MIDOSE-1310 file (N, C-alpha, C; in nm, 2 decimals, decimal comma, always signed):
residues 290
mtgl	+10,68/-15,38/+4,34/+10,57/-15,45/+4,28/+10,51/-15,35/+4,17; +10,49/-15,41/+4,05/+10,43/-15,33/+3,94/+10,29/-15,30/+3,97; +10,26/-15,17/+3,95/+10,12/-15,13/+3,96/+10,04/-15,17/+3,84; +9,91/-15,21/+3,86/+9,83/-15,26/+3,75/+9,69/-15,20/+3,77
gavf	+9,64/-15,15/+3,66/+9,50/-15,09/+3,66/+9,43/-15,12/+3,53; +9,31/-15,06/+3,52/+9,23/-15,07/+3,40/+9,16/-14,94/+3,38; +9,11/-14,92/+3,26/+9,05/-14,79/+3,22/+8,89/-14,82/+3,20; +8,82/-14,72/+3,26/+8,68/-14,71/+3,22/+8,67/-14,61/+3,11
rpql	+8,65/-14,66/+2,99/+8,65/-14,57/+2,88/+8,53/-14,48/+2,86; +8,54/-14,36/+2,83/+8,42/-14,27/+2,82/+8,33/-14,29/+2,70; +8,36/-14,39/+2,62/+8,27/-14,43/+2,52/+8,15/-14,50/+2,59; +8,17/-14,55/+2,71/+8,05/-14,60/+2,79/+7,97/-14,49/+2,85
pper	+7,84/-14,50/+2,86/+7,76/-14,39/+2,93/+7,80/-14,39/+3,08; +7,79/-14,27/+3,13/+7,82/-14,25/+3,28/+7,75/-14,34/+3,37; +7,63/-14,38/+3,34/+7,55/-14,46/+3,43/+7,61/-14,60/+3,44; +7,70/-14,64/+3,35/+7,77/-14,77/+3,37/+7,88/-14,77/+3,47
lrav	+7,92/-14,65/+3,51/+8,04/-14,64/+3,59/+8,03/-14,70/+3,73; +7,91/-14,69/+3,79/+7,90/-14,74/+3,93/+7,93/-14,89/+3,94; +7,87/-14,97/+3,85/+7,89/-15,11/+3,85/+8,04/-15,15/+3,83; +8,10/-15,08/+3,74/+8,25/-15,11/+3,72/+8,33/-15,07/+3,84
vela	+8,30/-14,96/+3,90/+8,38/-14,91/+4,02/+8,36/-15,01/+4,13; +8,24/-15,05/+4,16/+8,21/-15,14/+4,27/+8,28/-15,28/+4,24; +8,28/-15,32/+4,12/+8,35/-15,45/+4,09/+8,50/-15,43/+4,11; +8,55/-15,32/+4,06/+8,70/-15,30/+4,07/+8,74/-15,30/+4,22
dasg	+8,66/-15,23/+4,30/+8,68/-15,23/+4,45/+8,68/-15,37/+4,51; +8,58/-15,44/+4,48/+8,56/-15,57/+4,54/+8,66/-15,68/+4,49; +8,71/-15,66/+4,36/+8,79/-15,76/+4,30/+8,94/-15,75/+4,34; +8,97/-15,63/+4,40/+9,11/-15,61/+4,43/+9,19/-15,53/+4,33
leel	+9,13/-15,48/+4,23/+9,20/-15,40/+4,13/+9,27/-15,28/+4,20; +9,39/-15,25/+4,17/+9,46/-15,14/+4,24/+9,42/-15,00/+4,19; +9,40/-14,99/+4,06/+9,37/-14,85/+4,01/+9,27/-14,87/+3,90; +9,17/-14,78/+3,90/+9,07/-14,76/+3,79/+9,09/-14,62/+3,73
wlwe	+9,12/-14,61/+3,60/+9,14/-14,48/+3,54/+9,03/-14,43/+3,46; +9,00/-14,30/+3,47/+8,90/-14,23/+3,39/+8,96/-14,13/+3,30; +8,89/-14,10/+3,19/+8,94/-14,00/+3,10/+8,84/-13,88/+3,09; +8,90/-13,76/+3,07/+8,82/-13,64/+3,04/+8,83/-13,62/+2,89
dcfr	+8,77/-13,70/+2,81/+8,77/-13,68/+2,67/+8,66/-13,59/+2,63; +8,69/-13,50/+2,54/+8,58/-13,41/+2,48/+8,50/-13,50/+2,38; +8,37/-13,49/+2,38/+8,29/-13,42/+2,47/+8,20/-13,52/+2,55; +8,27/-13,60/+2,62/+8,20/-13,72/+2,68/+8,17/-13,70/+2,83
eggi	+8,27/-13,72/+2,92/+8,24/-13,72/+3,06/+8,35/-13,63/+3,13; +8,30/-13,56/+3,24/+8,39/-13,48/+3,31/+8,48/-13,56/+3,40; +8,61/-13,53/+3,41/+8,70/-13,61/+3,49/+8,68/-13,60/+3,63; +8,66/-13,48/+3,68/+8,65/-13,46/+3,83/+8,52/-13,51/+3,88
saaa	+8,41/-13,48/+3,81/+8,28/-13,53/+3,85/+8,27/-13,68/+3,85; +8,33/-13,75/+3,75/+8,33/-13,89/+3,75/+8,42/-13,95/+3,86; +8,53/-13,89/+3,88/+8,62/-13,93/+3,98/+8,56/-13,92/+4,12; +8,49/-13,81/+4,15/+8,43/-13,79/+4,28/+8,32/-13,90/+4,30
aala	+8,25/-13,93/+4,20/+8,15/-14,04/+4,22/+8,21/-14,17/+4,24; +8,32/-14,20/+4,16/+8,39/-14,33/+4,17/+8,45/-14,34/+4,31; +8,51/-14,24/+4,36/+8,57/-14,25/+4,49/+8,46/-14,27/+4,60; +8,35/-14,20/+4,58/+8,24/-14,22/+4,68/+8,18/-14,36/+4,68
wser	+8,18/-14,42/+4,57/+8,12/-14,56/+4,55/+8,22/-14,67/+4,59; +8,34/-14,64/+4,63/+8,44/-14,74/+4,66/+8,51/-14,71/+4,79; +8,59/-14,80/+4,84/+8,65/-14,79/+4,96/+8,81/-14,80/+4,95; +8,86/-14,87/+4,85/+9,00/-14,89/+4,85/+9,07/-14,87/+4,72
vrig	+9,00/-14,89/+4,61/+9,06/-14,87/+4,48/+9,11/-14,73/+4,46; +9,22/-14,71/+4,40/+9,27/-14,57/+4,36/+9,20/-14,54/+4,23; +9,16/-14,41/+4,22/+9,09/-14,36/+4,10/+9,18/-14,26/+4,03; +9,22/-14,29/+3,91/+9,31/-14,20/+3,83/+9,23/-14,12/+3,73
vgll	+9,27/-14,00/+3,70/+9,21/-13,92/+3,60/+9,33/-13,89/+3,50; +9,32/-13,94/+3,38/+9,43/-13,92/+3,29/+9,38/-13,89/+3,15; +9,36/-13,76/+3,12/+9,41/-13,65/+3,20/+9,31/-13,53/+3,20; +9,33/-13,43/+3,28/+9,26/-13,30/+3,27/+9,33/-13,21/+3,18
pvpl	+9,26/-13,17/+3,07/+9,32/-13,08/+2,97/+9,33/-12,93/+3,03; +9,46/-12,88/+3,04/+9,47/-12,76/+3,11/+9,42/-12,64/+3,03; +9,40/-12,64/+2,90/+9,34/-12,52/+2,83/+9,20/-12,50/+2,87; +9,13/-12,61/+2,92/+8,99/-12,60/+2,96/+8,97/-12,54/+3,10
rnva	+9,08/-12,53/+3,18/+9,06/-12,52/+3,32/+9,15/-12,40/+3,37; +9,09/-12,31/+3,44/+9,17/-12,21/+3,52/+9,24/-12,29/+3,63; +9,36/-12,26/+3,66/+9,44/-12,34/+3,75/+9,38/-12,34/+3,89; +9,32/-12,23/+3,93/+9,26/-12,22/+4,06/+9,14/-12,32/+4,08
itam	+9,06/-12,34/+3,97/+8,96/-12,44/+3,97/+9,02/-12,58/+3,98; +9,12/-12,61/+3,90/+9,19/-12,74/+3,91/+9,23/-12,76/+4,05; +9,30/-12,66/+4,12/+9,35/-12,68/+4,25/+9,24/-12,70/+4,35; +9,13/-12,62/+4,34/+9,02/-12,64/+4,44/+8,96/-12,78/+4,43
eaat	+8,93/-12,82/+4,30/+8,87/-12,95/+4,29/+8,96/-13,07/+4,33; +9,09/-13,05/+4,29/+9,19/-13,16/+4,34/+9,20/-13,16/+4,49; +9,21/-13,05/+4,55/+9,23/-13,05/+4,70/+9,11/-13,11/+4,76; +8,99/-13,08/+4,71/+8,87/-13,14/+4,77/+8,87/-13,29/+4,76
lyrl	+8,91/-13,35/+4,65/+8,92/-13,49/+4,64/+9,03/-13,55/+4,73; +9,14/-13,48/+4,74/+9,25/-13,53/+4,82/+9,21/-13,53/+4,97; +9,13/-13,43/+5,01/+9,09/-13,43/+5,15/+8,98/-13,52/+5,18; +8,89/-13,54/+5,09/+8,78/-13,63/+5,11/+8,82/-13,78/+5,10
fpgr	+8,92/-13,81/+5,02/+8,96/-13,95/+4,99/+9,11/-13,96/+5,00; +9,17/-13,94/+5,11/+9,32/-13,94/+5,12/+9,38/-14,06/+5,06; +9,48/-14,04/+4,98/+9,56/-14,14/+4,93/+9,50/-14,22/+4,81; +9,38/-14,18/+4,76/+9,32/-14,26/+4,66/+9,31/-14,19/+4,52
pvla	+9,29/-14,05/+4,51/+9,29/-13,99/+4,38/+9,43/-13,99/+4,32; +9,44/-14,00/+4,19/+9,56/-13,99/+4,11/+9,53/-13,90/+3,99; +9,58/-13,78/+3,99/+9,54/-13,68/+3,89/+9,65/-13,65/+3,80; +9,62/-13,64/+3,67/+9,72/-13,60/+3,57/+9,66/-13,49/+3,49
vghg	+9,74/-13,39/+3,45/+9,70/-13,28/+3,36/+9,79/-13,29/+3,24; +9,74/-13,22/+3,13/+9,81/-13,23/+3,00/+9,75/-13,13/+2,90; +9,81/-13,14/+2,78/+9,77/-13,04/+2,68/+9,63/-13,06/+2,63; +9,58/-13,18/+2,63/+9,45/-13,21/+2,57/+9,47/-13,23/+2,42
vqdw	+9,37/-13,28/+2,35/+9,38/-13,29/+2,21/+9,36/-13,16/+2,14; +9,45/-13,11/+2,07/+9,45/-12,97/+2,02/+9,33/-12,94/+1,93; +9,28/-13,03/+1,85/+9,16/-13,01/+1,77/+9,04/-12,98/+1,86; +9,03/-13,06/+1,97/+8,92/-13,04/+2,06/+8,93/-12,91/+2,13
mgqv	+9,06/-12,87/+2,17/+9,08/-12,74/+2,23/+9,04/-12,63/+2,14; +9,07/-12,64/+2,01/+9,02/-12,55/+1,91/+8,87/-12,54/+1,90; +8,80/-12,65/+1,91/+8,66/-12,65/+1,90/+8,59/-12,56/+2,00; +8,65/-12,55/+2,12/+8,59/-12,47/+2,23/+8,66/-12,34/+2,25
gara	+8,75/-12,30/+2,15/+8,81/-12,17/+2,16/+8,92/-12,16/+2,27; +8,98/-12,27/+2,30/+9,08/-12,27/+2,41/+9,22/-12,31/+2,37; +9,24/-12,33/+2,24/+9,37/-12,37/+2,19/+9,48/-12,27/+2,22; +9,58/-12,31/+2,29/+9,69/-12,22/+2,33/+9,79/-12,21/+2,22
espv	+9,85/-12,09/+2,20/+9,95/-12,07/+2,10/+10,08/-12,15/+2,14; +10,11/-12,16/+2,27/+10,22/-12,24/+2,32/+10,17/-12,34/+2,42; +10,13/-12,46/+2,38/+10,08/-12,55/+2,48/+10,19/-12,59/+2,59; +10,31/-12,59/+2,55/+10,42/-12,63/+2,65/+10,43/-12,52/+2,76
tllr	+10,42/-12,39/+2,72/+10,43/-12,28/+2,81/+10,31/-12,29/+2,91; +10,19/-12,31/+2,85/+10,07/-12,32/+2,94/+10,08/-12,43/+3,04; +10,13/-12,55/+2,99/+10,14/-12,66/+3,08/+10,24/-12,64/+3,19; +10,35/-12,58/+3,16/+10,45/-12,55/+3,26/+10,40/-12,45/+3,36
ehld	+10,33/-12,34/+3,32/+10,27/-12,25/+3,41/+10,17/-12,31/+3,50; +10,08/-12,39/+3,44/+9,97/-12,46/+3,51/+10,03/-12,56/+3,62; +10,13/-12,64/+3,58/+10,19/-12,73/+3,67/+10,26/-12,66/+3,79; +10,33/-12,56/+3,76/+10,40/-12,48/+3,87/+10,30/-12,42/+3,97
alra	+10,20/-12,36/+3,91/+10,10/-12,30/+4,00/+10,02/-12,40/+4,07; +9,98/-12,51/+4,01/+9,89/-12,61/+4,07/+9,96/-12,68/+4,18; +10,09/-12,72/+4,16/+10,16/-12,79/+4,27/+10,19/-12,69/+4,38; +10,21/-12,56/+4,36/+10,23/-12,47/+4,47/+10,11/-12,45/+4,55
llrg	+9,99/-12,43/+4,48/+9,87/-12,41/+4,55/+9,83/-12,54/+4,64; +9,86/-12,65/+4,58/+9,83/-12,78/+4,66/+9,93/-12,80/+4,78; +10,04/-12,73/+4,77/+10,13/-12,73/+4,89/+10,09/-12,63/+4,99; +9,98/-12,55/+4,96/+9,94/-12,45/+5,06/+10,00/-12,32/+5,04
erlt	+10,06/-12,29/+4,93/+10,13/-12,16/+4,91/+10,02/-12,06/+4,86; +10,05/-11,93/+4,88/+9,97/-11,82/+4,83/+10,05/-11,76/+4,72; +9,98/-11,74/+4,60/+10,05/-11,70/+4,48/+10,00/-11,57/+4,42; +10,10/-11,50/+4,37/+10,07/-11,39/+4,28/+10,16/-11,42/+4,16
vqgr	+10,09/-11,44/+4,04/+10,16/-11,49/+3,92/+10,11/-11,41/+3,80; +10,20/-11,36/+3,72/+10,17/-11,29/+3,60/+10,24/-11,36/+3,48; +10,19/-11,48/+3,45/+10,25/-11,56/+3,34/+10,19/-11,52/+3,21; +10,23/-11,59/+3,10/+10,17/-11,57/+2,97/+10,03/-11,62/+2,97
yvkl	+10,00/-11,73/+3,05/+9,86/-11,78/+3,05/+9,80/-11,78/+3,19; +9,89/-11,82/+3,29/+9,84/-11,83/+3,43/+9,86/-11,69/+3,50; +9,75/-11,64/+3,55/+9,75/-11,51/+3,61/+9,67/-11,52/+3,74; +9,74/-11,50/+3,86/+9,68/-11,52/+3,99/+9,72/-11,39/+4,07
ddvg	+9,63/-11,34/+4,15/+9,65/-11,23/+4,23/+9,62/-11,26/+4,38; +9,72/-11,30/+4,45/+9,71/-11,33/+4,59/+9,61/-11,44/+4,61; +9,63/-11,56/+4,55/+9,54/-11,67/+4,55/+9,61/-11,78/+4,64; +9,53/-11,83/+4,73/+9,57/-11,95/+4,81/+9,44/-12,03/+4,84
ldwp	+9,46/-12,16/+4,87/+9,35/-12,24/+4,90/+9,32/-12,24/+5,05; +9,20/-12,22/+5,09/+9,16/-12,23/+5,23/+9,18/-12,38/+5,28; +9,15/-12,48/+5,19/+9,16/-12,62/+5,23/+9,25/-12,69/+5,14; +9,38/-12,67/+5,15/+9,48/-12,75/+5,07/+9,48/-12,89/+5,12
pagp	+9,54/-12,98/+5,05/+9,55/-13,12/+5,10/+9,62/-13,12/+5,23; +9,59/-13,22/+5,31/+9,65/-13,23/+5,45/+9,80/-13,27/+5,45; +9,84/-13,33/+5,34/+9,98/-13,37/+5,32/+10,02/-13,36/+5,18; +10,15/-13,40/+5,15/+10,20/-13,39/+5,01/+10,12/-13,48/+4,92
veil	+10,10/-13,43/+4,80/+10,03/-13,50/+4,69/+10,11/-13,50/+4,57; +10,08/-13,59/+4,48/+10,16/-13,59/+4,35/+10,06/-13,55/+4,24; +10,12/-13,48/+4,14/+10,04/-13,44/+4,02/+10,12/-13,49/+3,90; +10,06/-13,57/+3,82/+10,12/-13,63/+3,70/+10,09/-13,54/+3,58
agag	+10,17/-13,56/+3,48/+10,15/-13,49/+3,35/+10,14/-13,59/+3,24; +10,05/-13,57/+3,15/+10,04/-13,65/+3,03/+10,14/-13,59/+2,93; +10,22/-13,68/+2,87/+10,33/-13,63/+2,78/+10,35/-13,73/+2,67; +10,40/-13,68/+2,55/+10,43/-13,76/+2,44/+10,55/-13,71/+2,36
gprt	+10,55/-13,58/+2,33/+10,67/-13,52/+2,26/+10,79/-13,50/+2,35; +10,91/-13,48/+2,29/+11,03/-13,46/+2,37/+11,02/-13,34/+2,46; +10,97/-13,23/+2,42/+10,97/-13,11/+2,50/+10,88/-13,13/+2,62; +10,76/-13,20/+2,60/+10,67/-13,22/+2,71/+10,72/-13,32/+2,80
lrls	+10,79/-13,43/+2,75/+10,85/-13,53/+2,84/+10,95/-13,47/+2,93; +11,04/-13,38/+2,87/+11,14/-13,31/+2,96/+11,07/-13,22/+3,06; +10,96/-13,15/+3,02/+10,89/-13,07/+3,11/+10,83/-13,15/+3,22; +10,77/-13,27/+3,19/+10,71/-13,35/+3,29/+10,82/-13,39/+3,40
gaaa	+10,94/-13,43/+3,35/+11,04/-13,46/+3,44/+11,08/-13,35/+3,53; +11,08/-13,23/+3,48/+11,12/-13,11/+3,56/+11,01/-13,06/+3,65; +10,88/-13,06/+3,61/+10,78/-12,99/+3,67/+10,67/-13,07/+3,73; +10,66/-13,20/+3,70/+10,55/-13,29/+3,75/+10,61/-13,40/+3,84
dgtv	+10,52/-13,47/+3,90/+10,57/-13,58/+3,99/+10,56/-13,72/+3,93; +10,51/-13,72/+3,81/+10,50/-13,85/+3,73/+10,45/-13,82/+3,59; +10,46/-13,92/+3,51/+10,42/-13,90/+3,37/+10,32/-14,01/+3,32; +10,22/-13,97/+3,25/+10,13/-14,07/+3,19/+10,16/-14,08/+3,04
ltas	+10,18/-14,20/+2,99/+10,21/-14,22/+2,85/+10,09/-14,29/+2,78; +10,05/-14,26/+2,66/+9,93/-14,31/+2,60/+9,96/-14,46/+2,55; +9,85/-14,52/+2,51/+9,86/-14,66/+2,46/+9,93/-14,67/+2,32; +9,97/-14,55/+2,27/+10,05/-14,56/+2,14/+10,20/-14,56/+2,17
tapd	+10,23/-14,59/+2,30/+10,37/-14,60/+2,34/+10,42/-14,74/+2,35; +10,50/-14,79/+2,26/+10,55/-14,92/+2,27/+10,67/-14,93/+2,36; +10,72/-15,05/+2,40/+10,84/-15,05/+2,49/+10,95/-14,96/+2,46; +10,99/-14,96/+2,33/+11,10/-14,87/+2,29/+11,07/-14,72/+2,32
gvrr	+10,94/-14,69/+2,30/+10,90/-14,55/+2,33/+10,90/-14,52/+2,48; +10,88/-14,62/+2,56/+10,89/-14,60/+2,71/+11,03/-14,58/+2,74; +11,12/-14,65/+2,69/+11,27/-14,63/+2,72/+11,31/-14,49/+2,68; +11,27/-14,44/+2,56/+11,30/-14,31/+2,52/+11,24/-14,20/+2,61
arql	+11,11/-14,23/+2,65/+11,05/-14,13/+2,73/+11,12/-14,12/+2,87; +11,16/-14,23/+2,92/+11,23/-14,23/+3,05/+11,36/-14,15/+3,04; +11,43/-14,16/+2,93/+11,55/-14,08/+2,91/+11,52/-13,93/+2,91; +11,42/-13,89/+2,83/+11,38/-13,75/+2,83/+11,33/-13,70/+2,96
ideg	+11,25/-13,78/+3,03/+11,20/-13,74/+3,16/+11,32/-13,72/+3,25; +11,42/-13,81/+3,25/+11,53/-13,80/+3,34/+11,62/-13,67/+3,30; +11,62/-13,64/+3,17/+11,69/-13,52/+3,13/+11,62/-13,40/+3,20; +11,49/-13,40/+3,20/+11,42/-13,29/+3,26/+11,44/-13,28/+3,41
resa	+11,44/-13,40/+3,48/+11,46/-13,41/+3,62/+11,60/-13,35/+3,66; +11,70/-13,39/+3,58/+11,84/-13,35/+3,60/+11,85/-13,20/+3,59; +11,78/-13,14/+3,48/+11,79/-13,00/+3,46/+11,73/-12,92/+3,58; +11,63/-12,98/+3,64/+11,56/-12,91/+3,75/+11,62/-12,95/+3,89
grte	+11,72/-13,04/+3,89/+11,78/-13,08/+4,02/+11,69/-13,16/+4,10; +11,60/-13,24/+4,03/+11,50/-13,32/+4,11/+11,56/-13,46/+4,13; +11,55/-13,51/+4,25/+11,61/-13,65/+4,28/+11,50/-13,74/+4,33; +11,38/-13,70/+4,36/+11,28/-13,79/+4,41/+11,23/-13,88/+4,30
ahqv	+11,17/-13,99/+4,34/+11,11/-14,09/+4,24/+11,01/-14,02/+4,15; +11,01/-14,07/+4,03/+10,92/-14,01/+3,93/+10,84/-14,13/+3,86; +10,71/-14,14/+3,89/+10,63/-14,25/+3,85/+10,60/-14,24/+3,70; +10,61/-14,35/+3,62/+10,57/-14,35/+3,48/+10,45/-14,45/+3,47
vvyl	+10,34/-14,40/+3,42/+10,22/-14,48/+3,40/+10,20/-14,49/+3,25; +10,18/-14,62/+3,20/+10,16/-14,64/+3,06/+10,03/-14,72/+3,04; +9,95/-14,67/+2,95/+9,83/-14,74/+2,90/+9,88/-14,85/+2,81; +9,81/-14,97/+2,82/+9,83/-15,08/+2,72/+9,70/-15,12/+2,66
ltat	+9,69/-15,10/+2,53/+9,57/-15,14/+2,46/+9,55/-15,29/+2,47; +9,44/-15,34/+2,52/+9,43/-15,48/+2,56/+9,30/-15,53/+2,51; +9,30/-15,65/+2,44/+9,18/-15,72/+2,41/+9,19/-15,86/+2,45; +9,08/-15,92/+2,50/+9,08/-16,06/+2,55/+8,94/-16,11/+2,52
gpga	+8,93/-16,24/+2,52/+8,80/-16,31/+2,49/+8,78/-16,32/+2,34; +8,65/-16,36/+2,30/+8,62/-16,39/+2,16/+8,64/-16,27/+2,08; +8,71/-16,29/+1,96/+8,73/-16,18/+1,87/+8,84/-16,08/+1,91; +8,92/-16,12/+2,01/+9,02/-16,02/+2,07/+9,11/-15,97/+1,96
aarl	+9,17/-16,06/+1,88/+9,27/-16,01/+1,79/+9,21/-15,92/+1,68; +9,09/-15,95/+1,64/+9,03/-15,86/+1,54/+8,99/-15,73/+1,60; +8,95/-15,73/+1,72/+8,91/-15,60/+1,78/+9,04/-15,51/+1,80; +9,15/-15,57/+1,84/+9,27/-15,50/+1,86/+9,32/-15,44/+1,72
rael	+9,32/-15,53/+1,62/+9,36/-15,48/+1,49/+9,27/-15,36/+1,44; +9,14/-15,37/+1,46/+9,05/-15,27/+1,41/+9,08/-15,14/+1,49; +9,11/-15,14/+1,61/+9,13/-15,02/+1,69/+9,26/-14,95/+1,65; +9,37/-15,04/+1,63/+9,49/-14,98/+1,59/+9,48/-14,92/+1,45
aeeg	+9,41/-14,99/+1,36/+9,39/-14,93/+1,23/+9,32/-14,80/+1,23; +9,21/-14,79/+1,32/+9,14/-14,67/+1,33/+9,22/-14,55/+1,38; +9,32/-14,58/+1,46/+9,41/-14,48/+1,51/+9,53/-14,46/+1,43; +9,54/-14,53/+1,32/+9,66/-14,52/+1,23/+9,78/-14,58/+1,28
lesv	+9,77/-14,68/+1,37/+9,89/-14,73/+1,44/+9,92/-14,88/+1,41; +9,85/-14,93/+1,30/+9,86/-15,07/+1,28/+10,00/-15,12/+1,24; +10,08/-15,02/+1,19/+10,22/-15,06/+1,15/+10,32/-15,05/+1,26; +10,28/-15,00/+1,38/+10,38/-14,98/+1,49/+10,40/-15,12/+1,56
pdlg	+10,52/-15,16/+1,56/+10,55/-15,29/+1,63/+10,53/-15,29/+1,78; +10,50/-15,41/+1,83/+10,49/-15,42/+1,98/+10,39/-15,33/+2,04; +10,28/-15,30/+1,97/+10,18/-15,21/+2,03/+10,05/-15,29/+2,05; +10,01/-15,28/+2,18/+9,89/-15,35/+2,22/+9,91/-15,50/+2,23
vagd	+9,80/-15,57/+2,29/+9,81/-15,71/+2,31/+9,67/-15,77/+2,30; +9,66/-15,89/+2,24/+9,54/-15,96/+2,24/+9,57/-16,10/+2,28; +9,48/-16,15/+2,37/+9,50/-16,29/+2,42/+9,46/-16,31/+2,56; +9,51/-16,42/+2,62/+9,47/-16,46/+2,75/+9,56/-16,38/+2,85
agav	+9,54/-16,42/+2,98/+9,61/-16,35/+3,09/+9,76/-16,36/+3,07; +9,81/-16,48/+3,03/+9,95/-16,50/+3,01/+10,01/-16,41/+2,91; +9,94/-16,39/+2,79/+9,99/-16,30/+2,69/+9,99/-16,15/+2,74; +9,88/-16,12/+2,81/+9,88/-15,98/+2,86/+9,98/-15,95/+2,96
akav	+10,01/-16,05/+3,05/+10,11/-16,03/+3,15/+10,25/-16,01/+3,09; +10,28/-16,09/+2,98/+10,40/-16,07/+2,92/+10,42/-15,93/+2,85; +10,31/-15,88/+2,80/+10,31/-15,75/+2,74/+10,33/-15,64/+2,85; +10,27/-15,66/+2,96/+10,29/-15,57/+3,08/+10,44/-15,58/+3,12
qrlv	+10,49/-15,70/+3,13/+10,63/-15,71/+3,17/+10,73/-15,64/+3,08; +10,70/-15,64/+2,95/+10,79/-15,57/+2,85/+10,79/-15,42/+2,88; +10,67/-15,37/+2,91/+10,66/-15,22/+2,94/+10,74/-15,19/+3,07; +10,72/-15,28/+3,17/+10,79/-15,26/+3,30/+10,94/-15,26/+3,28
eaga	+10,99/-15,36/+3,20/+11,14/-15,37/+3,17/+11,19/-15,25/+3,10; +11,10/-15,18/+3,02/+11,13/-15,06/+2,95/+11,13/-14,93/+3,04; +11,07/-14,94/+3,16/+11,07/-14,83/+3,25/+10,94/-14,79/+3,31; +10,83/-14,86/+3,28/+10,70/-14,83/+3,34/+10,70/-14,88/+3,48
dtvv	+10,63/-14,80/+3,57/+10,60/-14,83/+3,70/+10,47/-14,89/+3,72; +10,37/-14,84/+3,65/+10,23/-14,88/+3,65/+10,18/-14,90/+3,51; +10,12/-15,01/+3,48/+10,06/-15,04/+3,35/+9,91/-15,04/+3,37; +9,84/-14,97/+3,28/+9,69/-14,96/+3,29/+9,63/-15,02/+3,17
lqpt	+9,56/-15,13/+3,18/+9,51/-15,20/+3,07/+9,39/-15,12/+3,01; +9,40/-15,09/+2,89/+9,30/-15,01/+2,82/+9,22/-15,10/+2,72; +9,09/-15,12/+2,75/+9,01/-15,21/+2,66/+8,99/-15,14/+2,53; +8,95/-15,21/+2,43/+8,92/-15,15/+2,30/+8,78/-15,08/+2,32
gdep	+8,76/-14,98/+2,24/+8,64/-14,90/+2,25/+8,51/-14,98/+2,24; +8,52/-15,10/+2,17/+8,40/-15,18/+2,16/+8,41/-15,30/+2,25; +8,48/-15,29/+2,36/+8,49/-15,40/+2,46/+8,34/-15,44/+2,50; +8,31/-15,57/+2,48/+8,17/-15,61/+2,50/+8,13/-15,63/+2,65
dpea	+8,22/-15,64/+2,74/+8,19/-15,67/+2,88/+8,29/-15,59/+2,97; +8,27/-15,46/+3,00/+8,36/-15,39/+3,08/+8,38/-15,45/+3,22; +8,28/-15,50/+3,28/+8,29/-15,56/+3,41/+8,38/-15,69/+3,41; +8,36/-15,77/+3,30/+8,45/-15,89/+3,29/+8,59/-15,85/+3,26
fvrf	+8,61/-15,74/+3,19/+8,75/-15,69/+3,17/+8,82/-15,65/+3,30; +8,75/-15,58/+3,38/+8,81/-15,54/+3,51/+8,84/-15,67/+3,59; +8,75/-15,76/+3,60/+8,77/-15,89/+3,67/+8,89/-15,96/+3,61; +8,91/-15,96/+3,48/+9,02/-16,02/+3,42/+9,15/-15,96/+3,46
aaee	+9,15/-15,83/+3,46/+9,27/-15,75/+3,50/+9,31/-15,78/+3,65; +9,21/-15,77/+3,74/+9,23/-15,78/+3,88/+9,26/-15,92/+3,92; +9,20/-16,02/+3,86/+9,22/-16,16/+3,91/+9,31/-16,25/+3,83; +9,31/-16,23/+3,70/+9,39/-16,32/+3,62/+9,52/-16,26/+3,58
vral	+9,52/-16,14/+3,53/+9,65/-16,08/+3,50/+9,73/-16,04/+3,62; +9,67/-15,99/+3,72/+9,75/-15,95/+3,84/+9,82/-16,07/+3,90; +9,77/-16,19/+3,90/+9,83/-16,30/+3,95/+9,96/-16,34/+3,88; +9,98/-16,29/+3,76/+10,09/-16,33/+3,67/+10,20/-16,21/+3,66
vp	+10,16/-16,10/+3,72/+10,25/-15,98/+3,71/+10,32/-15,96/+3,85; +10,45/-15,97/+3,86/+10,52/-15,95/+3,99/+10,52/-15,81/+4,03
């Protein structure tokens, strides 16, 4: 069964989160995703609140920028969420937006090297291992978690370029693709991820999560066009969808046929009714997506 979710965009103030989370939980939405966009809302703090306000919906964070975070802190916070709310957090890490990383003095000379070192150390710490590492960026001296997760957990990586997609296949448990990824891009991403998996000898399943820019209701087509234009993506074919549940479900299916396991509906930044958008995803689109 295709996974289906929605995004609570950080353009909304944090105090709007609780109502959206409670509606997502009550309406049967499978996954609600949060972003740690600079300089809006913290991913872990928002996720902890969302998990505490809900009972069943999975809460994704896509993604935590690794240049901002010592890997020990990432592991401690992740392990706490996994132990408090077993089976419900979904965490992804990634490069972050490089201009933002530069603004805070955290831009890495080699983002791919940093992400590889962070992923390797993070996954090992969450397995309960004790590490001494002297990498280019990650340096740990006899570090282990007192309270690692009680069982295996998955860490996803945000990826877009070929090197990072191969890295995700080799070193992560799943991949998050942005809403700028059309179906042909998903197919290509799957190929590159599989190349990375093969190079690392990995045979377990690898989840691919794709955001789908989605507009519905009055003015949907205009809002979609405006956001694509703002992002410089208006000329990319098959990107985003505007319309009713049937149109959105068909767009979801195209991404699934291209290789997505979970599609997360991403409202436009000016979505006028975030609660109605969540209800639309959970009740109308879900019924049409196998």
